[in-house]
C-alpha positions as a Python dict, from the first residue, in 0.01 Angstrom:
ca = {
    (1, 'M'): (0, 0, 0),
    (2, 'M'): (114, 388, -41),
    (3, 'S'): (212, 612, 228),
    (4, 'I'): (24, 889, 381),
    (5, 'N'): (313, 1079, 238),
    (6, 'S'): (337, 1013, -148),
    (7, 'V'): (-66, 1066, -204),
    (8, 'R'): (23, 1407, -49),
    (9, 'S'): (284, 1465, -260),
    (10, 'N'): (152, 1346, -591),
    (11, 'K'): (-131, 1636, -495),
    (12, 'I'): (112, 1838, -508),
    (13, 'W'): (275, 1806, -793),
    (14, 'A'): (-79, 1813, -976),
    (15, 'N'): (-173, 2113, -805),
    (16, 'K'): (144, 2259, -932),
    (17, 'N'): (90, 2151, -1310),
    (18, 'L'): (-210, 2319, -1288),
    (19, 'R'): (-127, 2637, -1195),
    (20, 'K'): (139, 2633, -1480),
    (21, 'A'): (-146, 2538, -1747),
    (22, 'G'): (-400, 2780, -1631),
    (23, 'I'): (-103, 3063, -1656),
    (24, 'V'): (4, 2936, -2016),
    (25, 'L'): (-334, 2923, -2099),
    (26, 'L'): (-401, 3296, -2008),
    (27, 'L'): (-77, 3415, -2156),
    (28, 'V'): (-210, 3250, -2518),
    (29, 'L'): (-536, 3484, -2449),
    (30, 'V'): (-375, 3739, -2365),
    (31, 'V'): (-160, 3725, -2664),
    (32, 'W'): (-420, 3664, -2902),
    (33, 'G'): (-657, 3941, -2764),
    (34, 'I'): (-390, 4171, -2845),
    (35, 'K'): (-350, 4035, -3194),
    (36, 'H'): (-693, 4091, -3244),
    (37, 'I'): (-730, 4433, -3131),
    (38, 'W'): (-395, 4590, -3274),
    (39, 'F'): (-276, 4372, -3564),
    (40, 'T'): (-566, 4267, -3714),
    (41, 'E'): (-691, 4463, -4032),
    (42, 'P'): (-1023, 4614, -3997),
    (43, 'P'): (-1335, 4501, -4182),
    (44, 'A'): (-1381, 4629, -4538),
    (45, 'P'): (-1632, 4899, -4533),
    (46, 'Q'): (-1994, 4778, -4673),
    (47, 'V'): (-2082, 5073, -4894),
    (48, 'A'): (-2433, 5157, -5076),
    (49, 'T'): (-2432, 5336, -5390),
    (50, 'A'): (-2596, 5453, -5716),
    (51, 'P'): (-2505, 5413, -6095),
    (52, 'V'): (-2453, 5723, -6274),
    (53, 'V'): (-2743, 5736, -6505),
    (54, 'R'): (-2871, 5948, -6867),
    (55, 'G'): (-3182, 6134, -6827),
    (56, 'D'): (-3316, 6450, -6811),
    (57, 'I'): (-3292, 6664, -6552),
    (58, 'E'): (-3478, 7029, -6414),
    (59, 'E'): (-3447, 7298, -6160),
    (60, 'T'): (-3802, 7400, -6014),
    (61, 'V'): (-3995, 7608, -5822),
    (62, 'L'): (-4333, 7437, -5663),
    (63, 'A'): (-4637, 7634, -5696),
    (64, 'T'): (-4987, 7562, -5524),
    (65, 'G'): (-5254, 7811, -5727),
    (66, 'T'): (-5603, 7817, -5792),
    (67, 'I'): (-5811, 7756, -6143),
    (68, 'G'): (-6028, 8067, -6271),
    (69, 'A'): (-6188, 8166, -6593),
    (70, 'A'): (-6001, 8379, -6822),
    (71, 'K'): (-6285, 8623, -6793),
    (72, 'L'): (-6598, 8605, -6515),
    (73, 'V'): (-6835, 8885, -6580),
    (74, 'S'): (-7101, 8936, -6322),
    (75, 'V'): (-7429, 9057, -6491),
    (76, 'G'): (-7616, 9283, -6295),
    (77, 'A'): (-7932, 9484, -6318),
    (78, 'Q'): (-7910, 9905, -6399),
    (79, 'V'): (-8300, 9954, -6286),
    (80, 'T'): (-8515, 9871, -5967),
    (81, 'G'): (-8762, 9668, -5975),
    (82, 'Q'): (-8928, 9296, -5980),
    (83, 'V'): (-8744, 9016, -6193),
    (84, 'K'): (-9057, 8940, -6411),
    (85, 'L'): (-8870, 8677, -6653),
    (86, 'L'): (-8530, 8458, -6571),
    (87, 'N'): (-8452, 8385, -6929),
    (88, 'V'): (-8143, 8139, -6861),
    (89, 'Q'): (-8046, 7878, -6611),
    (90, 'L'): (-7741, 7723, -6406),
    (91, 'G'): (-7501, 7567, -6712),
    (92, 'D'): (-7671, 7726, -6998),
    (93, 'T'): (-7411, 7861, -7280),
    (94, 'V'): (-7522, 8182, -7374),
    (95, 'K'): (-7439, 8446, -7681),
    (96, 'Q'): (-7335, 8775, -7667),
    (97, 'G'): (-7623, 8984, -7626),
    (98, 'Q'): (-7905, 8685, -7603),
    (99, 'L'): (-8171, 8769, -7354),
    (100, 'I'): (-8117, 8698, -6978),
    (101, 'A'): (-8349, 8858, -6768),
    (102, 'E'): (-8641, 9100, -6744),
    (103, 'I'): (-8748, 9367, -6500),
    (104, 'D'): (-9061, 9508, -6428),
    (105, 'A'): (-9059, 9771, -6712),
    (106, 'L'): (-9424, 10012, -6606),
    (107, 'P'): (-9196, 10268, -6418),
    (108, 'Q'): (-8927, 10334, -6685),
    (109, 'Q'): (-9241, 10328, -6962),
    (110, 'N'): (-9445, 10590, -6718),
    (111, 'A'): (-9133, 10791, -6736),
    (112, 'L'): (-9054, 10798, -7072),
    (113, 'R'): (-9390, 10903, -7138),
    (114, 'N'): (-9371, 11193, -6913),
    (115, 'A'): (-9060, 11287, -7056),
    (116, 'Q'): (-9201, 11273, -7406),
    (117, 'A'): (-9467, 11460, -7316),
    (118, 'Q'): (-9281, 11756, -7161),
    (119, 'L'): (-9072, 11737, -7486),
    (120, 'K'): (-9367, 11790, -7694),
    (121, 'S'): (-9499, 12065, -7423),
    (122, 'T'): (-9153, 12243, -7434),
    (123, 'E'): (-9125, 12229, -7859),
    (124, 'A'): (-9516, 12397, -7820),
    (125, 'Q'): (-9428, 12670, -7635),
    (126, 'L'): (-9112, 12728, -7867),
    (127, 'R'): (-9329, 12761, -8137),
    (128, 'A'): (-9610, 13014, -7987),
    (129, 'K'): (-9289, 13224, -7866),
    (130, 'K'): (-9136, 13212, -8235),
    (131, 'A'): (-9451, 13348, -8352),
    (132, 'S'): (-9481, 13600, -8077),
    (133, 'Q'): (-9144, 13718, -8139),
    (134, 'A'): (-9211, 13749, -8525),
    (135, 'Q'): (-9494, 13984, -8435),
    (136, 'T'): (-9241, 14201, -8202),
    (137, 'E'): (-9042, 14221, -8518),
    (138, 'L'): (-9319, 14370, -8729),
    (139, 'V'): (-9390, 14630, -8467),
    (140, 'L'): (-9016, 14723, -8423),
    (141, 'N'): (-8970, 14760, -8777),
    (142, 'R'): (-9291, 14980, -8796),
    (143, 'Q'): (-9159, 15194, -8527),
    (144, 'R'): (-8856, 15264, -8663),
    (145, 'E'): (-8949, 15387, -9032),
    (146, 'L'): (-9184, 15648, -8800),
    (147, 'A'): (-8878, 15731, -8663),
    (148, 'K'): (-8710, 15796, -8971),
    (149, 'E'): (-8946, 16071, -9053),
    (150, 'D'): (-9022, 16177, -8686),
    (151, 'A'): (-9391, 16032, -8681),
    (152, 'G'): (-9395, 15830, -8373),
    (153, 'L'): (-9257, 15866, -8052),
    (154, 'R'): (-8947, 15758, -7882),
    (155, 'A'): (-9111, 15583, -7620),
    (156, 'D'): (-9285, 15351, -7864),
    (157, 'L'): (-8993, 15250, -8041),
    (158, 'E'): (-8779, 15194, -7694),
    (159, 'L'): (-9049, 14933, -7599),
    (160, 'A'): (-9089, 14739, -7903),
    (161, 'E'): (-8681, 14710, -7902),
    (162, 'A'): (-8729, 14570, -7567),
    (163, 'N'): (-9035, 14356, -7661),
    (164, 'S'): (-8801, 14215, -7968),
    (165, 'T'): (-8498, 14145, -7685),
    (166, 'I'): (-8731, 13972, -7457),
    (167, 'A'): (-8893, 13738, -7736),
    (168, 'K'): (-8548, 13643, -7838),
    (169, 'A'): (-8412, 13554, -7481),
    (170, 'D'): (-8748, 13348, -7425),
    (171, 'I'): (-8709, 13173, -7740),
    (172, 'D'): (-8315, 13077, -7620),
    (173, 'V'): (-8467, 12992, -7283),
    (174, 'L'): (-8705, 12757, -7445),
    (175, 'E'): (-8483, 12631, -7712),
    (176, 'A'): (-8232, 12524, -7387),
    (177, 'Q'): (-8527, 12364, -7228),
    (178, 'I'): (-8615, 12142, -7513),
    (179, 'L'): (-8232, 12016, -7516),
    (180, 'Q'): (-8346, 11972, -7157),
    (181, 'A'): (-8626, 11755, -7217),
    (182, 'K'): (-8473, 11580, -7524),
    (183, 'I'): (-8234, 11431, -7285),
    (184, 'A'): (-8433, 11330, -7006),
    (185, 'E'): (-8598, 11154, -7306),
    (186, 'S'): (-8274, 10966, -7354),
    (187, 'T'): (-8240, 10901, -7018),
    (188, 'A'): (-8593, 10716, -7012),
    (189, 'T'): (-8516, 10517, -7294),
    (190, 'L'): (-8216, 10411, -7186),
    (191, 'N'): (-8350, 10320, -6847),
    (192, 'L'): (-8574, 10161, -7032),
    (193, 'S'): (-8310, 9928, -7203),
    (194, 'Y'): (-8217, 9848, -6899),
    (195, 'T'): (-8499, 9626, -6796),
    (196, 'R'): (-8416, 9413, -7093),
    (197, 'V'): (-8080, 9228, -6959),
    (198, 'T'): (-7845, 9100, -7201),
    (199, 'A'): (-7543, 8915, -7237),
    (200, 'P'): (-7237, 9095, -7273),
    (201, 'M'): (-7041, 8815, -7403),
    (202, 'D'): (-7050, 8476, -7522),
    (203, 'G'): (-7001, 8252, -7211),
    (204, 'V'): (-7137, 7967, -6952),
    (205, 'V'): (-7383, 8086, -6666),
    (206, 'V'): (-7153, 7960, -6335),
    (207, 'A'): (-7441, 8135, -6113),
    (208, 'V'): (-7759, 8221, -6085),
    (209, 'V'): (-7767, 8505, -5784),
    (210, 'T'): (-8129, 8657, -5863),
    (211, 'E'): (-8432, 8424, -5888),
    (212, 'Q'): (-8740, 8457, -6075),
    (213, 'G'): (-8993, 8712, -5904),
    (214, 'Q'): (-8760, 8871, -5677),
    (215, 'T'): (-8750, 9223, -5649),
    (216, 'V'): (-8374, 9462, -5725),
    (217, 'N'): (-8277, 9775, -5575),
    (218, 'A'): (-8037, 9932, -5804),
    (219, 'N'): (-8022, 10274, -5600),
    (220, 'Q'): (-7715, 10196, -5415),
    (221, 'S'): (-7538, 9926, -5616),
    (222, 'A'): (-7591, 9725, -5940),
    (223, 'P'): (-7751, 9373, -5797),
    (224, 'T'): (-7603, 9120, -5986),
    (225, 'I'): (-7859, 8855, -6109),
    (226, 'I'): (-7625, 8638, -6329),
    (227, 'K'): (-7214, 8498, -6343),
    (228, 'L'): (-7147, 8439, -6691),
    (229, 'A'): (-6750, 8336, -6737),
    (230, 'Q'): (-6608, 8203, -7090),
    (231, 'L'): (-6442, 7878, -6996),
    (232, 'D'): (-6278, 7739, -7278),
    (233, 'T'): (-5952, 7934, -7183),
    (234, 'M'): (-5894, 7893, -6805),
    (235, 'T'): (-5663, 8145, -6600),
    (236, 'V'): (-5456, 7977, -6325),
    (237, 'K'): (-5323, 8190, -6071),
    (238, 'A'): (-5011, 7979, -5846),
    (239, 'Q'): (-4819, 8100, -5548),
    (240, 'I'): (-4488, 8161, -5564),
    (241, 'S'): (-4281, 8179, -5197),
    (242, 'E'): (-4082, 8550, -5209),
    (243, 'A'): (-3768, 8340, -5162),
    (244, 'D'): (-3865, 8164, -5506),
    (245, 'V'): (-3975, 8495, -5726),
    (246, 'P'): (-3655, 8683, -5791),
    (247, 'R'): (-3587, 8333, -5997),
    (248, 'V'): (-3900, 8338, -6190),
    (249, 'K'): (-3938, 8516, -6493),
    (250, 'A'): (-4237, 8526, -6744),
    (251, 'G'): (-4168, 8288, -7073),
    (252, 'M'): (-4019, 7988, -6807),
    (253, 'A'): (-4236, 7661, -6899),
    (254, 'V'): (-4499, 7518, -6617),
    (255, 'Y'): (-4642, 7234, -6588),
    (256, 'F'): (-4928, 7146, -6316),
    (257, 'S'): (-5163, 6864, -6195),
    (258, 'L'): (-5479, 6846, -6048),
    (259, 'L'): (-5569, 6709, -5708),
    (260, 'G'): (-5866, 6495, -5857),
    (261, 'D'): (-5592, 6368, -6109),
    (262, 'P'): (-5242, 6416, -6002),
    (263, 'D'): (-5105, 6198, -6331),
    (264, 'M'): (-5192, 6447, -6578),
    (265, 'R'): (-4991, 6708, -6648),
    (266, 'I'): (-5066, 6982, -6818),
    (267, 'D'): (-4787, 7207, -7008),
    (268, 'T'): (-4829, 7570, -7084),
    (269, 'T'): (-4621, 7896, -7009),
    (270, 'L'): (-4601, 8121, -6744),
    (271, 'R'): (-4765, 8498, -6875),
    (272, 'A'): (-4646, 8708, -6590),
    (273, 'V'): (-4607, 8725, -6222),
    (274, 'E'): (-4784, 8996, -6033),
    (275, 'P'): (-4566, 9296, -5913),
    (276, 'G'): (-4751, 9318, -5551),
    (277, 'P'): (-4810, 8981, -5325),
    (278, 'T'): (-5127, 8824, -5279),
    (279, 'T'): (-5231, 9041, -5007),
    (280, 'I'): (-5230, 9366, -5133),
    (281, 'A'): (-5585, 9340, -5293),
    (282, 'S'): (-5687, 9288, -4915),
    (283, 'D'): (-5519, 9579, -4769),
    (284, 'S'): (-5796, 9793, -4736),
    (285, 'S'): (-5555, 10123, -4630),
    (286, 'G'): (-5369, 10129, -4959),
    (287, 'S'): (-5055, 10122, -4799),
    (288, 'S'): (-4805, 9983, -4945),
    (289, 'T'): (-4606, 9970, -4575),
    (290, 'V'): (-4585, 9593, -4443),
    (291, 'T'): (-4714, 9553, -4073),
    (292, 'T'): (-4492, 9346, -3866),
    (293, 'S'): (-4595, 9098, -3628),
    (294, 'N'): (-4451, 8813, -3369),
    (295, 'T'): (-4574, 8572, -3591),
    (296, 'A'): (-4391, 8657, -3926),
    (297, 'S'): (-4667, 8542, -4237),
    (298, 'A'): (-4493, 8382, -4524),
    (299, 'I'): (-4542, 8650, -4892),
    (300, 'Y'): (-4663, 8509, -5174),
    (301, 'Y'): (-4682, 8605, -5516),
    (302, 'N'): (-4874, 8521, -5807),
    (303, 'G'): (-4718, 8355, -6110),
    (304, 'I'): (-5043, 8358, -6400),
    (305, 'F'): (-5031, 8120, -6679),
    (306, 'D'): (-5328, 8062, -6908),
    (307, 'V'): (-5436, 7705, -7023),
    (308, 'P'): (-5687, 7600, -7329),
    (309, 'N'): (-6019, 7381, -7203),
    (310, 'P'): (-6136, 7270, -7501),
    (311, 'E'): (-6331, 6961, -7360),
    (312, 'G'): (-6442, 7113, -6990),
    (313, 'K'): (-6208, 6947, -6786),
    (314, 'L'): (-6051, 7247, -6562),
    (315, 'R'): (-6332, 7419, -6329),
    (316, 'I'): (-6334, 7732, -6134),
    (317, 'N'): (-6161, 7688, -5789),
    (318, 'M'): (-5984, 7397, -5863),
    (319, 'T'): (-5615, 7321, -5715),
    (320, 'A'): (-5339, 7320, -5939),
    (321, 'Q'): (-5007, 7187, -5829),
    (322, 'A'): (-4808, 7372, -6065),
    (323, 'T'): (-4410, 7299, -6132),
    (324, 'I'): (-4207, 7624, -6280),
    (325, 'V'): (-3905, 7489, -6473),
    (326, 'L'): (-3630, 7700, -6389),
    (327, 'N'): (-3337, 7510, -6605),
    (328, 'S'): (-3370, 7178, -6775),
    (329, 'A'): (-3034, 6961, -6911),
    (330, 'K'): (-3213, 6652, -7160),
    (331, 'A'): (-3082, 6336, -7189),
    (332, 'A'): (-2747, 6417, -6931),
    (333, 'L'): (-2547, 6198, -6732),
    (334, 'S'): (-2659, 6292, -6410),
    (335, 'M'): (-2599, 6152, -5991),
    (336, 'P'): (-2738, 6205, -5704),
    (337, 'S'): (-2653, 6513, -5560),
    (338, 'A'): (-2598, 6372, -5142),
    (339, 'A'): (-2280, 6182, -5273),
    (340, 'L'): (-2115, 6476, -5366),
    (341, 'G'): (-1819, 6554, -5145),
    (342, 'V'): (-1628, 6847, -5090),
    (343, 'K'): (-1617, 7114, -5340),
    (344, 'G'): (-1218, 7227, -5417),
    (345, 'K'): (-1136, 7529, -5510),
    (346, 'D'): (-1116, 7469, -5882),
    (347, 'G'): (-1530, 7423, -5862),
    (348, 'R'): (-1475, 7091, -5905),
    (349, 'Y'): (-1635, 6801, -5633),
    (350, 'Q'): (-1499, 6497, -5472),
    (351, 'V'): (-1678, 6174, -5531),
    (352, 'R'): (-1609, 5832, -5426),
    (353, 'V'): (-1618, 5523, -5645),
    (354, 'L'): (-1656, 5151, -5635),
    (355, 'Q'): (-1521, 5003, -5858),
    (356, 'D'): (-1564, 4609, -5999),
    (357, 'D'): (-1268, 4477, -5778),
    (358, 'G'): (-1433, 4611, -5488),
    (359, 'K'): (-1198, 4860, -5421),
    (360, 'L'): (-1298, 5298, -5374),
    (361, 'V'): (-1123, 5556, -5541),
    (362, 'E'): (-1161, 5911, -5568),
    (363, 'K'): (-1226, 6105, -5850),
    (364, 'Q'): (-1263, 6464, -5898),
    (365, 'V'): (-1598, 6540, -6111),
    (366, 'R'): (-1767, 6877, -6262),
    (367, 'I'): (-2114, 6939, -6226),
    (368, 'G'): (-2345, 7148, -6407),
    (369, 'L'): (-2724, 7162, -6335),
    (370, 'N'): (-2791, 7066, -5959),
    (371, 'N'): (-3141, 7045, -5841),
    (372, 'R'): (-3015, 6892, -5458),
    (373, 'V'): (-3169, 6557, -5549),
    (374, 'Q'): (-3017, 6489, -5863),
    (375, 'A'): (-2667, 6651, -6041),
    (376, 'E'): (-2594, 6676, -6409),
    (377, 'V'): (-2242, 6548, -6436),
    (378, 'L'): (-2013, 6742, -6748),
    (379, 'E'): (-1668, 6590, -6672),
    (380, 'G'): (-1546, 6328, -6473),
    (381, 'L'): (-1756, 6015, -6466),
    (382, 'K'): (-1915, 5755, -6738),
    (383, 'E'): (-2236, 5618, -6714),
    (384, 'G'): (-2267, 5318, -6538),
    (385, 'E'): (-2008, 5391, -6294),
    (386, 'K'): (-2143, 5301, -5923),
    (387, 'I'): (-2084, 5662, -5684),
    (388, 'V'): (-2088, 5545, -5285),
    (389, 'T'): (-2374, 5761, -5153),
    (390, 'S'): (-2325, 5645, -4766),
    (391, 'E'): (-2096, 5341, -4582),
    (392, 'V'): (-2144, 5162, -4319),
    (393, 'V'): (-1804, 5070, -4127),
    (394, 'V'): (-1836, 4739, -3937),
    (395, 'G'): (-1677, 4761, -3540),
    (396, 'A'): (-1667, 4933, -3247),
    (397, 'G'): (-1753, 5273, -3244),
    (398, 'A'): (-1881, 5205, -3639),
    (399, 'S'): (-2101, 5505, -3776),
    (400, 'T'): (-2353, 5458, -4066),
    (401, 'G'): (-2449, 5718, -4296),
    (402, 'P'): (-2284, 5936, -4548),
    (403, 'R'): (-1928, 6094, -4554),
    (404, 'P'): (-1902, 6391, -4331),
    (405, 'G'): (-1750, 6681, -4513),
    (406, 'R'): (-2030, 6707, -4804),
    (407, 'G'): (-2029, 7019, -4983),
}
């Protein structure tokens, strides 16, 4: 049998060997960790790319507008009275001169008869006065003949001369009264014609404001009976922000779509940009001074453009999502604007390109039109090359997203 001392010796020897093995293992782990942390190359970056493609690029300004009729007229009554006849309905197409409505004409007819009677009375007075004036002329001539022969009295001659002068003045007064009576007759005739309301232009009835049987009062302002619009051509007023309006000019291309049909594109040309802001019409003071408040309000200017409407698809007060084209490049090489790096002193940008072998290279490119989404490539890249738009570095402290320092 093995002695007790021998057993203890064996245990001590085993423990020593175990400690040595643990120390060696710990050293191996430390060496491996140092090598892994300090001597292992970082993993290759994972990048997102976009190809250089060929296509159309536009620099645009967006504006929201309201569609209106090219010409909208409120057809009103110029006399007071009851609407006896309304000859049109909502949506009717009318021609210039067509009867729209008839207003009770009895007061105007009576006024015309009164004016005609007054004219006839004054004309009769003028005829009588002219006959009387002829008689006074005869008396005056006789008195003058007698005076030449010293056969008449001086007083009689003077009286005849006075009567002749008075008769001529009375004739002048009556002739002026006749002129006034003729004007009154003409005015009464015109007022009578106003009882028949006719269309001032070709158009479509877009609103019926006054119904048949209703009484209109034209003493203060002309009441509207219908609203007539020309809908074969529509006018759009699109609001352009004050930040964009300096770049917008008449003659630029415009296209727009409707809220109800966003896929439909209608092309036209900008006709004008209003010189005053959209709020100027509501400024009752007439002052050009803008009052500021704690909350700044945006300033917009109306861009105006016309569009044919032969099929009548465009209606009044529709909303138009308009795009005004400032610049454009057709069939141009383009790349994402977000991939542009630092801009150099020579005006070229630095970009990173992923080659077919997986390596990243830096290239200098010259950029033309840039709408902040796509940039036109003038020099430095070829169609199909892969441009790095963002990258992800795997490892401690890794970051995700586009490279910093982009101009």
